[in-house]
C-alpha positions, -999 to +999 in steps of 0.1 A: -283+219-342-252+200-329-266+167-343-270+183-377-234+195-378-222+160-367-243+144-394-230+168-420-194+160-410-201+123-413-216+127-448-186+147-460-163+120-446-183+092-463-183+111-496-146+117-495-139+080-487-160+069-516-139+088-541-112+067-558-076+074-550-054+084-579-027+059-587+010+067-581+014+073-619-013+099-618+001+115-587+037+116-601+029+127-636-004+145-633-023+118-653-018+084-668-016+099-703+012+122-692+031+092-679+028+074-712+038+105-731+068+113-709+082+079-701+070+054-727+064+072-760+100+085-765+115+050-760+089+034-781+096+059-810+133+053-807+129+015-808+142+009-773+107-005-764+088-028-787+056-010-800+035-041-800+045-050-764+039-015-752+004-014-766-004-044-743+015-029-713-003+004-716-037-013-720-031-033-689-019-004-668-048+018-681-072-010-670-058-008-635-064+030-636-100+027-647-114-005-633-107+002-596-078-021-592-056+007-579-083+018-555-089-017-541-052-024-537-048+007-515-081+008-496-079+018-461 
């Protein structure tokens, strides 16, 4: 019985470790989309940030969110 409990704890630990960590943007704003909406969209609409440039910047940052770059950079 003890061995079963120990095995269950190890499985839970492995499953938790396999989950990707959220990026700092997701932690600070709740999601990547919220970051874009709160921080980038207003300045883009006002003309303070170039729309064409921000499309590329957002695409690059979003790729880091979805392709595992963030997770690999902060692996234990």
